[in-house]
C-alpha angles and dihedrals in degrees: 000000000000091000092051090051091050089050089048092056090046092050091047090061101049117101097236087065101029091060089065090051091052093049093047091046093055092049091045093053090054092047092046091053089056092046093052092047090050094047092049092049092047096048093045091047093050092051099042095051081091117068110241112194100178113085095214092051091049090051091048091050090051091052089049092051093049092045092053093045093049094047095049090043093052093051091047095051095084096041089051089052090051092052092052092041089055088075090061102032093091090060092046091047091047090054091051091044093053094045100044114007108034093150094060118108113232098182093111095058124135114251118250095244093042090052092045091051092052091046092052091046092051092047092050093051094048092044088058089049090050090053092048094053096038095097089062090066089087095049107087090309092287090136091065090056090050090047091050092051093046090043092055094051092047092046092050094046094048093044094051091045092050100041102036097037090080094070108009133065123249090252091055091048092051089051091054093044091065113096091215123086115023092346091222115217092000097135093048095046092048094051092045091048091053089051089051089062092063114098115236098028099044094096091051093051097074090056093046090044092054091052091048096047094044089054094044093049097044090046089051091051090050090053092046092051093043093241116153114228108225 
């Protein structure tokens, strides 16, 4: 596994893969700007449906609205990057496949649009959950714990869908997504999720995570099939 992780880092830095990261990053930044604007408008609108006469209470409500919008936005930055990156993951995976795992059959892969649909559906469901738990942010910080837990499950689901969809079927991906059984890729997804919480590198993490998980999964398939990796 250590060798596959070293290869993943190496592949993440070559131009034929980095170019897809740069393209997806530019698109993601534009999408994220729209998401933040929409969240801020929605939270402000929800709060100011009620007439607040006191100035201090209006200011407090505004701080609350911005706090909720920023928190939800921060936890949606990485999922948004995953959704955009899903359009380019097949090309990244194909590069890794040709360089390191040419004997692996990719006939069971998830289609690009099928994968994109599931990624959008997952993100929508978790966005609604984020909104539902957002009021708890201001109660002893419990909301941040809830956001972190929800964020991890969304991160893991989107990562496995993106990275494994290039060479596994949707049924196989769902099997690996479960935390029961052998909890495939759990250590890697947990470490990568923690990295995704760090400002500054969080938008690079989805791309790096895809490279790592593609390598881990293809290496695992090689071992399962008894193929020696030259």
